[in-house]
N, C-alpha and C positions, 0 to 999 in steps of 0.2 A: 587518388583513383575518383573516377564519376560515379556517383551513386543516386538513388532515387529516396528522396524523404519529404515528408509532409512538413511545410515550413509556415509558421505563423508570421507573417510579414510586419503586423503592427497589434497593439494592443487591441484585443477584442475581434480581430480580423478570422475569418475562416482558415481551417487547413487549407493548404494549397499543395497538391503533389506535384513536384519538380523534379526533373531528370538532370538537372544541370548542378547540381551540389557537388562540392569537391570535399572530400572527407581527407584527413589529416594523414600524413605518413607514418607509418609503426614507428615506435621506439623499441629499444630493447626489451623494455618491460610490459609491451604490450600484448594483447592477444586479437586478432582480427576475426570476427564474428559475423557468420551469415546469418541475417535475423529471419527465423519462422514465422514468428508471432510477437503480438506485445498487448497485455491489457491497455485499456484507458481507465486512468483513474482520476478520482476528482481533484487531486493535485496538479495534473495536467490541464483541467479545465479552470482552475484558480490563476494559474499562470497564463492561459490562453487569453481570458478576460480581464486580467489585471489585478484580481484580489490579492495577488503578489507576485512581484516582479524580478524578473533577470535580466531582461533587456531583449530588443526586437531589432531583427528578424531572429527566430528562435527556431529550432527542432528540438518538441518534447518527446516524451515517451520514457517511462523508467520502469516497466513492467516486462522485459524483452525476455525472449528465447530464441536460441539458436543454436548453431553448430560452429566450433572453432574452426576456421579455414588455415591461420596460420599462426605462429607464436614466436614472439622475440626471442633473441638468445639468451636473456636471463630470466625466462619464464622457466618455473620449475615444476609446477603442478598441472599444466595442460600441455595438450598436443592435438593435432588437427585431428578432427572427427569427434571429439567430445561434445557431447551434449551439455549446454549451459542454460543456466537463468542468470539474469543479471538483476545487480541491486545497486545499492548506494555504494561510495568509495569513502574509505577511511584509511588514513595514513599509516597507521600501524606502529608508529614510533613516539607518538606523544604520550603524555602520563597516562591519559586515560585509555588510550587504543591498549598500552601496555597493561593495564589492570584489566583488560578483557571487555571495555565498555567502547566498542568503535561508534555506538550512536551518540555518544557525548566526545567523539574526536575534536580536539580543541583547534582543527583544521577543516570541520565538518561545513560550515557556510563556503568557506573558500574552495573547498573541493567539489561541492555538490551544486550549488547555488550561485556561483559567481558568472556563469556563462562561459566559462573558459577551462581548459586542463588545468590538473594539478601543477603542471609546469608552466601555467599561467600562457599556454599558446592557444590558439582558435583550434577547436574539434572541427569545425565546418567553414568553408567559405563559399560566397557564390558571387560570380563576376567580379571576383578580386575584392569583395568586401565579407568581413566576418559574419557568422551566423553563430548565435548564441547555443550552447547546449545545457541539459539537464542530467544531473548525477554522473557526470562523466560517461554518459552512457547514450541518452537519447535513441531510445528503440524505434522511434517511427521511422526507419531507415530500412533499405536492403541489405545495407551492411555497415559494420560500425566498429571502431577500435575502442578496446576498454584496457584498464589495467587489471592484473591477475586478481588483487582484492574486489573488484567489482563482480566478479564471475563466481556462480556455485556451479560443480559438476552435478549431475543428475543422471539418473539411469536410462538408458537407450531404450528399454522395452516400454517407458511410458511415453504417452501422447504429447510430446514436446508443445504441441499447440494450447494445451491447458495449464501448462506450470508457469510461464511468464509472469502471472499475478502472485505468486508465491512470493516474489522479491520483493513486493512493496504491501499491496492491500491486505493480502491475507496474511503476512507475517507481523505486519503492524496491529490487526485487530487481535490477532492469538497471542503474540508478544505482550502485549499489554496486559492480558491475564496470567499468561503462563511466566512470564519473566519478571514483571513489575508487581503487580496486585497479587499474585501467588495464593489464590484463595485454598484453605484447607476444605478436605470431605465435609460435607453437611453444612457448609456456609451458603450464603445466597447471594446471588448477583442479578441485576438488570441492565440491560443493554437497550439503549435508545438510538434507533436507526438501524433497519435490518438490510442495508446495502451491503457490498462484500467486507468492509471491514467490521462492520457488526456483526454479521452472520459469523464472521471469523472467530470474534471475542466470545460469541455465544457459545459456538462448538467448543472453544477451549475452557469455558466455564463449565461445560459438562465434562469435560475430558478430566478436569480438575477434581470432579467428585462433588461440585455443588449441587445441592439437593433441590433448590429453588433457581431455576434459569428464567428470567421473564424477559420476553422481548416487546419492545413498544415501537410500534410504526403507525402510521395513518393509512397504510395499503393491506387491506384484507389478503390479498394474494401472497403478499410477501411475509405476512404473519402465518400463514399456512405453510409456506417453506420453511419459516423458523421453526414450527413444530417438528416437521418432517426431520430437521436437522437436528433436533435435541432440546427444543425449548419445553420447559414443563408447563409453561404460563405465557400467554399473549395478551397484550392490551393495545387497544385501537386508540391512541388517545386524541383522536378527532371525535370519538363517540363518548369517551368518558375521562375524567380526570385522572392523569397517569399517575401522580403521587397518591391520590386517595385508593386508587386501585391497587397499587402496589403495597401500600400499607395494609390494605385489607386481605391481600394474598400472604401476608408476613404477620399475622396476627397483631397487627397495629404499630408493630416495631419498625418496619423499613427494612432494607437489604444491607448487608455487609457492603458490597462494592456496586458501583454504577460506572457503565462505561458511555459516553456520548460520543456520536460519530456524527452528529448532524450540524453542529457548529451554529444551531440557532439560540439566541440568546436566552428566549423561554424556554426552551427545551434544557439547555444547560444548566439553567437554574432548577427547574423541574428534578434532573440528576442528581443535584445536590439535597434538594429537599425530600428526597425519597431514601436517603441513607438512614440507617439506625444511629443509635450511640457509638462513636468510635468508628463510623464507617469513613470509606474513600470513593472519592469519585473521581474518574481519569476523562479528561475532556481532550480529546485528540485530533477533532477536526482541523483541516486547512480553512480558516474563516476570516474574516475581518470583522466580527461581531464580538460584543464585549458582555460579560455578566454582572449585575448589579447584587454586590454581596455586603452583609453587614457582618464584618469577620468575628463580631462577638458573639451576636445572636446565632448566624448561621453557622458557624464554626467552632469557636472556643467553648461554649456552653455545653454544645454535643460533642466535643473533642473529636471533631470531624476534618477531614483533609481533601483537598482539591488539588490534584497533581496533573502536570503536562507529562505526555510519554511522547518521544521520538521514534518511530521506525518501531516500535515494540521492544525496546531497549534491546534488539535483536541483534545475534552475531550469524549474518545468514548462510556462512558456510557450516554453522551448527542446526540453526533453525529450520532453514529449508528441508535438509534431510530428513530433520524429525517431522515436520509436516507431512512429508512424504509417506514415512512410516505409518503414521496416523491414518493417512489416505487410504494406503493397502489394506489396513485393517477395518477400513468401512467407519471410522471414528472421525474422519474430517473431510466429507463429500464437498469440497470446494467447488468441484466442477458442475455442480447442480445449479451454480448461481450465474454460470457463463452462457454466452450466446456468440457464435463466430459470426464475423463480417469481413468481408474483402477490405484489403487496404484502400482501394478506390471509395469506399465508403466510410470514410474516416468521419466524415462531417454528419454522416446520418447516426453512425454509432455513438458518438459523442452527442448527439441530442437526446438519443435515446436513453442514454445514461442520465442525462439532466433532468428528463422528465420523469425518471423512475420506469420506463417501460423495460429497459435491460438493466439487470442488476449489476454485471459485469461484461461489458463488451470486450471482446478479444479479435485484434484485428490479425487476419491471415495475412501474412508480407508473402511468404514463400507457397504458393499453390500448388506447387509440384511435389512438397514434403508429404511421405508416406509414413505414418506412424509404425515405428517397430523396426524400421530400415535404416 
């Protein structure tokens, strides 16, 4: 079927809204989703400009929300009319998936970052030529087809336009803290970068019972929002040395945990130097940058760790509903980071994300959608 999609024709080119993209036919395992909205993530930008590559042309987007239109005959958990948030695909059958670790799926790269569907067929074509996909989802579309394991059912009384980023940015930041670092009540955490991922990590630190939750950024307005969302302290690293400030706030010790969401080499190194004895830093940005470490003096002497975390070690079908419960209780106000844009404004929305003007742009793909109906 013909759909409208935002296509990146070549590395670094702008998004182009096209009406002649052909969507692959459904299989018996697929669900067809009419897209309502999609967040724009820094991972989309990394792929658009070539910091990471799948192939071009490509339809990006992986924070989609929508309404199920059709289901394949083998689909068990969804029916037409269900509201869903879309996330990454995991095979469900490999050793790691069977251990409940879908972000470590042994076929994760092939399923999400190869540009084709799990069965190695094209998700989209244009004028007879294959168009790459992302996360077996590609939510910058009016309609898409995904596998059951891509989708999470969400309550119909919530505004579906707000929920898409739960499938990546918010679950990545919060999951890094809740699933991987697992701080105990009374411990301390500092989050570098107060974008959507960083603020989600910071709110998760508060939920976990950390008594010191430090937000680090260079934009005062973002730091003010961080305080509103639960930061006990904020540091503008443009105005003061972040490591010194964190040490001062922790009686000279440093924090138990840090999360870097910036991907900037100097900042990632600061996130390590701000740790206390035995501390752990999670560097989770999609970035081409590297860090310079003296493994003995920087890590071994102080028994510190630097880890990478993919998608917050999340199980979306568990973690997204958990975040919604936190949201309903006023503990995870992720929607305060969002700003809506029309689908046709995708390039402006992406530019506003890159400049820091907007924390989490959300594209409204179906402008006829009415929340709660």
